[in-house]
C-alpha positions in Angstrom: 176.6 215.1 112.2 174.6 212.5 110.5 170.6 212.6 110.4 170.4 209.8 112.8 172.5 211.8 115.3 170.2 214.9 114.9 167.1 212.6 115.4 168.3 210.9 118.5 169.4 214.4 119.9 166.1 215.8 119.1 164.1 213.0 120.8 166.3 213.2 123.9 165.6 217.1 124.2 161.9 216.5 123.7 161.9 213.9 126.3 163.8 216.0 128.7 161.5 219.1 128.1 158.3 217.2 128.3 159.3 215.5 131.5 160.3 218.9 133.1 156.9 220.2 132.0 154.9 217.2 133.7 156.8 217.6 136.7 155.9 221.4 136.9 152.4 220.4 136.1 152.2 217.9 138.8 153.2 220.4 141.4 150.9 222.9 140.4 148.0 220.4 140.4 149.0 219.2 143.9 149.1 222.8 145.3 145.5 223.5 143.9 144.1 220.4 145.4 145.8 220.4 148.8 144.5 218.2 151.4 142.7 220.0 154.3 144.6 220.8 157.4 144.3 218.0 159.8 144.7 218.2 163.7 145.1 215.4 166.5 141.8 215.1 168.4 142.0 213.1 171.7 139.0 211.1 173.1 137.2 210.5 169.9 138.3 207.4 168.4 136.6 204.1 168.7 138.6 200.9 170.3 141.3 199.8 167.9 140.5 202.7 165.4 142.9 205.5 166.9 145.6 207.0 164.5 148.3 206.8 167.3 149.3 207.5 170.9 147.2 205.2 172.9 149.3 205.4 176.2 151.3 202.9 178.3 151.4 199.4 177.1 150.4 200.3 173.5 152.4 200.9 170.5 150.6 203.2 167.8 147.7 203.1 165.4 144.8 200.7 166.2 145.9 199.9 169.9 143.1 202.0 171.9 141.6 199.6 174.3 138.2 201.3 174.8 136.0 203.8 172.8 136.8 207.3 173.5 139.9 206.7 175.3 141.3 209.9 176.4 145.0 209.4 175.5 144.3 208.1 172.1 143.8 210.4 169.2 142.4 210.5 165.7 143.2 212.9 162.9 140.3 215.2 162.1 139.8 218.4 160.0 141.3 221.3 161.7 139.0 223.3 163.6 136.5 220.5 164.3 138.1 218.6 167.3 136.4 220.6 170.1 132.9 220.5 168.5 133.1 216.7 168.4 130.5 215.4 170.9 130.9 211.7 172.3 129.1 209.9 175.1 132.0 210.7 177.3 132.2 214.5 176.5 133.8 216.7 173.8 136.9 216.0 171.8 140.3 217.6 173.0 143.3 219.1 171.5 145.2 217.6 174.4 145.1 214.4 176.4 142.1 213.9 178.3 143.1 212.7 181.9 140.8 210.2 183.5 
């Protein structure tokens, strides 16, 4: 083998091993800094600010027609939904029927 072949081989090996180490490092970091668990909370979003599911005649995110619409939800940190107070009552983990 020529010195050039050995050098290229060594560079390729170094690139592969450092790439694998970086990928493993990223996995560890994302596991340590995981996003908090979220849950759907109905009846707490403002008009046009819902995350999704705003009932018949609407498509998805940003389609709530009124503030605190009972069939429109917003993602909130898990465990906080039912403690959110609105002018129309508390947040709910299920659709609020009018």
